[in-house]
C-alpha positions in Angstrom: -1.9 17.2 22.4 0.5 15.9 20.0 -0.8 12.3 20.6 -4.1 13.9 19.7 -2.6 15.1 16.3 -0.8 11.6 15.6 -3.9 9.9 16.0 -5.8 11.7 13.8 -3.2 11.6 11.1 -3.2 7.8 11.2 -6.9 7.7 11.3 -7.1 9.9 8.2 -4.6 7.7 6.3 -6.6 4.5 6.7 -8.2 4.7 3.4 -5.1 5.1 1.8 -3.5 2.2 3.6 -6.2 0.0 2.4 -5.6 0.9 -0.9 -2.0 0.2 -1.1 -2.9 -3.1 0.9 -5.4 -4.0 -2.1 -2.6 -2.7 -4.7 0.1 -4.9 -3.0 -2.1 -7.9 -3.0 -3.0 -7.4 -7.0 0.5 -7.0 -7.8 1.6 -10.2 -5.9 -1.1 -12.2 -7.1 0.3 -15.5 -8.9 -2.8 -15.3 -11.3 -1.5 -11.8 -12.5 0.6 -12.2 -15.6 2.5 -8.8 -15.2 3.6 -9.4 -11.9 7.1 -10.0 -13.0 7.3 -6.8 -15.1 9.4 -3.5 -14.2 6.1 -1.7 -13.5 4.4 -4.7 -11.4 7.7 -4.9 -9.2 7.9 -1.2 -8.9 4.1 -1.0 -7.8 4.7 -3.8 -5.2 7.3 -2.4 -3.8 5.7 1.2 -3.6 2.6 -0.1 -2.2 4.6 -2.2 0.0 6.6 0.6 1.5 3.4 3.0 2.1 1.3 0.1 3.9 3.8 -0.2 6.8 
């Protein structure tokens, strides 16, 4: 029963994890001029924590 609920939550959060991965790749891109700004570092760190 608990495994079923865990699996449902995992699959329900899949689109959010994909969005976090895209955000992380955007803010880590060497072509992004805002990469080294405070906002860029904060967005990268937040999406990196969420993706895991």
